[in-house]
C-alpha positions as CSV (number, residue, x, y, z in Angstrom):
1,X,0.0,0.0,0.0
2,X,1.4,3.4,-1.1
3,X,0.3,6.6,0.5
4,X,1.3,10.1,-0.7
5,X,2.0,12.2,2.4
6,X,2.7,15.4,0.5
7,X,3.7,15.9,-3.2
8,X,6.9,14.0,-3.8
9,X,6.9,12.1,-0.4
10,X,5.3,8.6,-0.2
11,X,4.8,6.1,2.6
12,X,5.2,2.4,1.8
13,X,4.1,-0.7,3.7
14,X,6.7,-3.5,3.8
15,X,5.7,-6.8,5.5
16,X,7.6,-7.9,8.6
17,X,8.6,-11.5,9.2
18,X,7.7,-11.1,12.9
19,X,4.2,-10.7,14.1
20,X,2.9,-7.9,16.3
21,X,3.6,-4.7,14.4
22,X,3.1,-6.4,11.0
23,X,4.6,-3.8,8.8
24,X,7.6,-1.5,8.5
25,X,6.6,1.8,6.8
26,X,9.5,3.3,4.8
27,X,9.2,6.7,3.2
28,X,10.3,7.6,-0.3
29,X,11.2,11.0,-1.7
30,X,10.8,11.1,-5.5
31,X,13.0,13.7,-7.0
32,X,14.8,14.8,-10.2
33,X,17.9,12.9,-9.3
34,X,16.3,9.6,-8.3
35,X,14.8,8.3,-5.1
36,X,15.7,8.8,-1.4
37,X,14.5,6.1,1.0
38,X,14.1,6.4,4.8
39,X,14.3,3.0,6.4
40,X,13.7,-0.2,4.3
41,X,12.7,-3.4,6.0
42,X,13.9,-6.9,6.5
43,X,16.0,-8.4,3.8
44,X,13.5,-11.3,3.2
45,X,12.1,-12.3,-0.2
46,X,8.6,-11.0,0.7
47,X,9.9,-7.7,1.8
48,X,12.1,-7.3,-1.2
49,X,9.2,-8.1,-3.5
50,X,7.0,-5.6,-1.7
51,X,9.5,-2.8,-1.9
52,X,10.2,-3.4,-5.6
53,X,6.5,-3.4,-6.4
54,X,5.7,-0.3,-4.4
55,X,8.6,1.7,-5.7
56,X,7.3,0.9,-9.2
57,X,3.9,2.2,-8.2
58,X,5.4,5.7,-7.8
59,X,7.2,5.4,-11.1
60,X,10.7,4.2,-10.1
61,X,13.0,1.2,-9.7
62,X,15.1,0.1,-6.8
63,X,18.1,0.9,-9.0
64,X,16.9,4.6,-8.8
65,X,17.5,4.7,-5.0
66,X,20.4,7.1,-4.5
67,X,20.3,7.5,-0.8
68,X,19.1,5.2,2.0
69,X,18.7,6.9,5.4
70,X,18.2,4.5,8.3
71,X,16.9,5.3,11.7
72,X,18.7,2.5,13.5
73,X,20.5,-0.8,13.2
74,X,17.6,-3.2,13.7
75,X,16.7,-5.8,11.1
76,X,13.3,-4.3,10.2
77,X,14.9,-1.0,9.4
78,X,18.4,-1.9,8.1
79,X,17.9,-5.5,6.9
80,X,17.4,-4.8,3.2
81,X,20.3,-2.3,3.0
82,X,22.9,-4.7,1.6
83,X,20.5,-5.8,-1.2
84,X,19.5,-2.3,-2.1
85,X,23.1,-1.3,-2.4
86,X,23.7,-4.3,-4.7
87,X,20.8,-3.2,-6.9
88,X,21.9,0.5,-6.9
89,X,25.7,0.8,-7.0
90,X,26.7,4.1,-5.4
91,X,23.6,4.3,-3.2
92,X,24.7,6.1,0.0
93,X,23.8,4.6,3.3
94,X,23.3,7.4,5.9
95,X,22.9,6.8,9.7
96,X,23.6,8.5,13.0
97,X,27.2,8.5,14.0
98,X,26.6,7.0,17.4
99,X,24.7,3.9,16.3
100,X,26.0,0.5,17.5
101,X,26.2,-2.4,15.1
102,X,25.9,-6.0,16.5
103,X,28.7,-7.4,14.5
104,X,29.9,-9.8,17.3
105,X,26.7,-11.8,16.7
106,X,27.9,-12.5,13.2
107,X,31.6,-13.0,13.8
108,X,31.3,-15.2,16.8
109,X,27.7,-16.0,17.6
110,X,28.6,-18.8,20.1
111,X,30.7,-16.4,22.2
112,X,28.0,-13.8,22.0
113,X,25.4,-16.3,23.2
114,X,27.5,-17.6,26.1
115,X,28.2,-14.0,27.3
116,X,24.6,-13.0,26.9
117,X,23.3,-16.1,28.7
118,X,25.8,-15.6,31.6
119,X,24.7,-11.9,31.9
120,X,21.0,-12.9,31.9
121,X,21.6,-15.5,34.6
122,X,23.2,-12.9,36.9
123,X,19.9,-11.1,36.6
124,X,17.8,-14.2,37.4
125,X,16.9,-15.4,33.9
126,X,18.1,-18.9,33.1
127,X,18.7,-18.8,29.3
128,X,19.7,-22.5,29.3
129,X,16.0,-23.3,29.7
130,X,15.1,-22.5,26.1
131,X,13.1,-24.4,23.5
132,X,15.2,-27.0,21.7
133,X,14.2,-25.7,18.2
134,X,15.0,-22.1,19.2
135,X,18.4,-23.2,20.6
136,X,19.2,-25.0,17.4
137,X,18.4,-21.9,15.3
138,X,20.4,-19.6,17.6
139,X,23.6,-21.7,17.1
140,X,23.6,-21.2,13.3
141,X,26.3,-18.6,12.4
142,X,24.5,-17.0,9.6
143,X,21.4,-17.6,7.4
144,X,20.7,-16.1,4.0
145,X,17.4,-14.3,3.8
146,X,15.5,-17.1,2.1
147,X,16.6,-19.7,4.7
148,X,15.5,-17.5,7.5
149,X,12.1,-17.0,5.9
150,X,11.6,-20.7,5.4
151,X,12.5,-21.6,9.0
152,X,10.2,-18.9,10.4
153,X,7.3,-20.1,8.3
154,X,7.8,-23.6,9.7
155,X,7.8,-22.2,13.3
156,X,4.6,-20.3,12.6
157,X,3.0,-23.4,11.2
158,X,4.1,-25.4,14.3
159,X,2.9,-22.6,16.7
160,X,6.4,-22.3,18.2
161,X,7.1,-18.7,17.2
162,X,6.4,-15.2,18.4
163,X,7.4,-11.6,17.6
164,X,10.5,-11.6,19.8
165,X,11.8,-15.0,18.5
166,X,11.3,-14.1,14.9
167,X,12.9,-10.6,15.3
168,X,15.9,-12.3,17.0
169,X,16.4,-14.6,14.0
170,X,15.7,-12.1,11.2
171,X,18.2,-9.6,12.7
172,X,20.9,-12.1,12.1
173,X,20.1,-12.2,8.4
174,X,21.1,-8.5,7.9
175,X,24.8,-9.2,7.1
176,X,27.5,-6.8,8.0
177,X,27.2,-3.3,6.6
178,X,28.6,0.1,7.6
179,X,27.2,3.6,6.8
180,X,28.8,5.7,4.1
181,X,27.8,8.8,5.9
182,X,27.6,9.2,9.7
183,X,25.5,12.2,10.8
184,X,26.1,14.5,13.8
185,X,23.3,15.7,16.0
186,X,21.8,18.8,14.4
187,X,23.6,18.4,11.1
188,X,21.6,19.2,8.0
189,X,21.4,16.7,5.2
190,X,20.3,18.1,1.8
191,X,19.3,16.4,-1.4
192,X,17.1,17.3,-4.4
193,X,15.6,20.4,-2.9
194,X,15.0,18.9,0.5
195,X,16.9,19.7,3.7
196,X,16.5,17.4,6.8
197,X,17.9,18.0,10.2
198,X,19.4,15.1,12.1
199,X,18.0,14.6,15.6
200,X,20.0,12.2,17.7
201,X,17.4,10.3,19.8
202,X,19.1,7.6,21.9
203,X,17.1,5.2,23.9
204,X,15.7,2.4,21.8
205,X,19.3,2.2,20.4
206,X,22.3,4.3,21.3
207,X,22.4,6.0,17.9
208,X,18.7,6.2,16.9
209,X,18.1,8.9,14.2
210,X,15.0,11.0,13.7
211,X,14.9,13.5,10.8
212,X,13.1,16.8,11.1
213,X,11.8,18.9,8.1
214,X,11.4,22.4,9.5
215,X,9.6,24.1,6.6
216,X,6.7,21.6,6.4
217,X,6.9,20.8,10.1
218,X,7.1,17.0,10.0
219,X,9.5,14.6,11.6
220,X,10.5,11.0,10.8
221,X,10.5,9.3,14.1
222,X,11.6,5.7,13.3
223,X,10.9,3.6,16.3
224,X,11.5,6.5,18.8
225,X,7.8,7.6,18.8
226,X,5.1,5.3,17.6
227,X,1.3,6.0,17.6
228,X,0.0,3.2,19.8
229,X,2.8,1.5,21.6
230,X,6.2,2.4,23.0
231,X,9.5,0.9,21.7
232,X,11.5,-1.5,23.8
233,X,14.1,0.5,25.8
234,X,16.4,-2.0,27.4
235,X,19.7,-2.3,29.3
236,X,22.0,-4.9,27.7
237,X,25.2,-6.4,29.0
238,X,27.2,-3.9,27.0
239,X,25.1,-1.0,28.3
240,X,25.8,-2.3,31.8
241,X,29.5,-2.4,31.2
242,X,29.6,1.2,30.2
243,X,27.0,2.4,32.7
244,X,24.7,3.5,29.9
245,X,21.1,4.5,31.0
246,X,18.9,3.8,28.0
247,X,15.6,4.9,29.6
248,X,17.2,8.1,30.9
249,X,18.4,8.8,27.3
250,X,15.0,7.9,25.9
251,X,13.1,10.3,28.2
252,X,15.5,13.1,27.4
253,X,15.1,12.3,23.7
254,X,11.3,12.4,24.0
255,X,11.6,15.9,25.5
256,X,13.9,16.9,22.7
257,X,11.5,15.8,20.0
258,X,8.5,17.3,21.8
259,X,10.3,20.7,21.6
260,X,10.7,20.6,17.9
261,X,8.6,23.0,15.8
262,X,6.7,20.1,14.3
263,X,3.2,18.8,14.1
264,X,3.1,15.6,12.1
265,X,5.1,12.5,13.2
266,X,6.0,9.9,10.5
267,X,6.9,6.7,12.4
268,X,8.3,3.5,11.0
269,X,5.3,1.4,12.2
270,X,1.6,1.9,12.8
271,X,-0.2,5.1,12.1
272,X,1.1,8.6,11.4
273,X,1.0,10.8,14.5
274,X,-1.1,14.0,14.1
275,X,0.2,15.7,17.2
276,X,3.8,14.6,17.8
277,X,4.6,16.8,20.9
278,X,1.4,15.5,22.6
279,X,2.3,11.9,21.8
280,X,5.8,12.4,23.3
281,X,4.3,13.6,26.5
282,X,1.9,10.6,26.7
283,X,4.9,8.2,26.4
284,X,6.8,10.1,29.1
285,X,3.7,9.8,31.4
286,X,3.5,6.1,30.6
287,X,7.1,5.6,31.8
288,X,6.5,7.6,34.9
289,X,3.7,5.1,35.7
290,X,5.9,2.2,34.8
291,X,8.7,3.4,37.2
292,X,6.1,3.4,40.0
293,X,4.9,0.0,39.0
294,X,8.4,-1.4,39.1
295,X,9.0,0.2,42.5
296,X,5.8,-1.3,43.8
297,X,6.8,-4.8,42.4
298,X,10.0,-4.7,44.5
299,X,8.0,-4.4,47.7
300,X,10.2,-4.9,50.7
301,X,12.2,-7.8,49.3
302,X,15.5,-8.1,47.6
303,X,14.7,-9.4,44.1
304,X,16.4,-10.1,40.9
305,X,15.3,-8.1,37.8
306,X,13.6,-11.2,36.5
307,X,11.5,-11.5,39.6
308,X,10.6,-7.9,39.3
309,X,9.7,-8.4,35.6
310,X,7.4,-11.3,36.6
311,X,5.5,-8.9,38.9
312,X,4.7,-6.1,36.5
313,X,2.1,-6.0,33.8
314,X,2.8,-7.0,30.2
315,X,0.6,-7.2,27.1
316,X,0.5,-11.0,27.7
317,X,1.1,-13.2,30.8
318,X,4.8,-13.7,31.6
319,X,4.3,-17.5,31.6
320,X,3.4,-17.4,27.9
321,X,6.6,-15.6,26.8
322,X,9.3,-17.3,24.8
323,X,12.8,-17.1,26.2
324,X,13.6,-14.3,23.8
325,X,10.6,-12.3,24.9
326,X,11.5,-12.8,28.5
327,X,15.0,-11.5,27.7
328,X,13.5,-8.4,26.1
329,X,11.2,-7.9,29.2
330,X,14.2,-8.3,31.4
331,X,16.2,-5.6,29.6
332,X,13.2,-3.2,29.8
333,X,12.8,-3.9,33.5
334,X,16.5,-3.3,34.1
335,X,16.2,0.1,32.3
336,X,13.5,1.2,34.8
337,X,15.4,-0.2,37.8
338,X,18.5,1.7,36.7
339,X,16.6,5.0,36.6
340,X,15.1,4.2,40.0
341,X,18.7,3.8,41.3
342,X,19.7,7.1,39.7
343,X,16.8,8.8,41.4
344,X,17.7,7.4,44.8
345,X,14.6,5.1,45.1
346,X,16.3,1.7,44.7
347,X,19.7,0.2,45.5
348,X,21.6,-2.3,43.4
349,X,23.7,-5.0,45.1
350,X,25.7,-8.0,44.0
351,X,25.6,-11.1,46.1
352,X,27.3,-14.4,45.1
353,X,27.6,-13.1,41.5
354,X,23.9,-12.4,41.3
355,X,22.5,-8.9,41.0
356,X,19.6,-8.0,43.3
357,X,17.6,-4.8,43.8
358,X,16.0,-3.4,46.9
359,X,13.7,-0.4,47.5
360,X,15.1,2.4,49.7
361,X,12.5,3.3,52.3
362,X,12.1,7.1,52.3
């Protein structure tokens, strides 16, 4: 489905291999010197076919894509980049300079898994208790896009898959790729009569990129601001090593976007956002409530982050989560616990190589 936002700017709908969100919605600028694409989608056969067909609907070919701007390095946004560059030699890949790329998962996936499992265990989540078929998939070093697609179709048919599992697998089909251009916060990027301002919005990832168009007052929000849900904002093992606070960054980034002179938000999933500043404030309020809920879940006990995660509300019951979805929930819970520590409401302690959390009574 192709939607014209304003003359010369189109919104596409590219199917996601994972459930839940259903679609990635890239945006295409049609200009005199070719096409400029913001985000792309997974590099699966179905996504490639959809992009090819929809680009043709607006009178172009994939080989006409001169620039690919990508909000962040997740598979449903960056996954097709390698293929697009192969179809359009010279296509410029543009991302935020601070973005992190998960290359260790491709170069040594077994080491990455062992390290991640040990880290999760320190926080109370036993990653060794995983479904056998998921474990088998995780040990594969790399799958080409078609192999990933076939395996995920089999999982869906068997009823053993979910959004988190499929996203985990599809991300590893991206291949290694580096940006040609790394933007700085506030930098202007111009092409074919358009000028977009780079807005660094860390939180969902360390180098998430939003792009602001000041004349027509719209902003591409990627996954930073969505119309009906909030993105996963998680602490990872690497974040913990460098004392990064993703939720703190995310909240500051929301305030930054809310202050832009903009009205329309153009996210990478779900509906367009008619009042972007108001939506930013809604998400901030949601996380205020979530911080209180995490604090309440701690009670008077010393608990692991996994035990806290079991005690808060999710879209589905905790006992229905796959191991990958539990890991995502653990990371999100940790991001809230970290902010509570920074605010002086909770203390973090290590006992026998396990990490526990306790409320500080005021």
